[in-house]
C-alpha positions in Angstrom: 0.0 0.0 0.0 1.2 3.5 -0.9 2.4 5.6 2.1 2.2 9.4 2.6 4.1 11.7 4.9 2.1 14.3 6.8 3.0 16.8 9.5 0.7 17.1 12.5 1.6 20.1 14.6 5.4 19.4 14.9 5.3 15.7 14.4 6.0 13.9 11.1 4.0 10.8 10.5 3.9 8.1 7.8 0.3 7.1 7.0 -1.5 4.9 4.5 -2.6 6.7 1.3 -6.3 7.7 1.4 -6.3 8.2 5.2 -8.9 10.7 6.3 -8.4 13.5 8.8 -10.9 11.7 11.1 -8.8 8.5 10.9 -5.7 10.5 11.8 -7.4 12.0 14.8 -8.4 8.5 15.9 -4.9 7.2 15.5 -3.5 10.1 17.6 -6.3 9.7 20.3 -8.0 13.0 19.6 -11.2 11.5 18.3 -13.5 12.4 21.2 -11.8 15.6 22.3 -13.0 19.2 21.9 -10.5 20.4 19.3 -10.3 22.6 16.2 -8.5 21.3 13.1 -6.8 23.0 10.1 -5.4 21.4 7.0 -2.7 23.4 5.2 -3.9 26.5 7.2 -7.6 26.0 6.2 -10.1 25.3 8.9 -11.8 21.9 8.6 -15.1 21.5 10.5 -15.8 18.4 12.6 -18.5 17.4 10.0 -16.0 17.4 7.1 -13.1 15.5 8.8 -14.2 12.0 7.7 -14.6 13.3 4.1 -11.2 15.1 4.1 -8.5 12.8 2.7 -4.9 13.6 3.5 -2.3 13.9 0.8 1.5 13.5 0.9 3.0 16.7 2.3 -0.1 17.9 4.1 0.2 19.9 7.3 -2.4 19.3 10.0 -2.8 21.7 12.9 -4.8 20.7 16.0 -5.9 23.4 18.4 -7.8 23.6 21.7 -10.7 26.1 21.1 -10.3 29.5 22.7 -13.3 30.6 24.7 -14.0 33.7 26.6 -15.0 37.2 25.9 
């Protein structure tokens, strides 16, 4: 199976080609946490994570949401 290299925050990972953002979050144990995600600096909503396929060289950012006012 073809492999891809992605960067998640400051960590470089090798994943199977066609891995979704949701699957990556599950692998990294973020699946049920309250987080925000971005792919190549573009916000990805929770609803779109399972449909968003990662590609070689992608940069994933995971953030804790900022609340307050």
